[in-house]
C-alpha atoms as one frame of an Amber mdcrd trajectory, in Angstrom:
protein
  90.446 -88.315 -96.995  88.736 -88.371 -93.612  86.153 -90.783 -94.983  88.866
 -93.149 -96.205  90.628 -92.978 -92.854  87.365 -93.604 -91.044  86.803 -96.687
 -93.214  90.254 -97.879 -92.109  89.377 -97.192 -88.470  92.095 -94.587 -87.978
  92.153 -90.828 -87.498  94.460 -88.287 -89.061  95.858 -87.473 -85.609  96.700
 -91.132 -85.035  98.692 -91.155 -88.279 100.523 -87.982 -87.275 101.336 -89.424
 -83.852 102.588 -92.655 -85.396 104.938 -90.777 -87.729 106.175 -88.517 -84.926
 106.827 -91.569 -82.774 108.775 -93.298 -85.566 110.897 -90.211 -86.204 111.565
 -89.713 -82.489 112.657 -93.335 -82.024 114.861 -93.090 -85.100 116.564 -89.918
 -83.831 117.076 -91.414 -80.383 118.637 -94.608 -81.679 120.688 -93.320 -84.612
 121.818 -89.787 -83.735 123.561 -87.877 -80.996 120.835 -85.181 -80.966 119.830
 -84.187 -77.465 116.184 -84.215 -76.382 115.759 -80.491 -77.063 117.102 -80.868
 -80.618 114.815 -83.807 -81.303 111.771 -82.034 -79.906 112.519 -78.993 -82.080
 112.946 -81.156 -85.187 109.567 -82.732 -84.493 107.887 -79.334 -84.142 107.546
 -79.071 -80.372 108.193 -75.655 -78.870 108.819 -77.174 -75.426 110.897 -80.279
 -74.830 108.621 -81.138 -71.894 105.710 -81.523 -74.330 107.781 -83.857 -76.473
 108.820 -85.923 -73.441 105.177 -86.219 -72.364 104.084 -87.292 -75.861 106.934
 -89.787 -76.175 106.010 -91.330 -72.849 102.394 -91.614 -74.025 103.534 -93.321
 -77.257 106.039 -95.762 -75.772 105.500 -95.894 -72.016 109.130 -94.761 -71.548
 110.957 -91.477 -71.343 113.206 -90.595 -74.298 116.259 -90.824 -72.053 115.313
 -94.316 -70.866 114.474 -95.405 -74.413 117.870 -94.266 -75.695 119.758 -96.133
 -72.943
């Protein structure tokens, strides 16, 4: 699998991050879940870690993105 991904020019971690980002954006736009609930659903033990990752993915905080 890693060889196939390498041929495509993508890493497994990049795929994971892309899926996490999609799920986070979906939750923010379509649910009333708070940031803590979203971070837990995505597997983060600390909401601060989720906020940091989301900002890295989108350039915005989850709160700003939702507004």
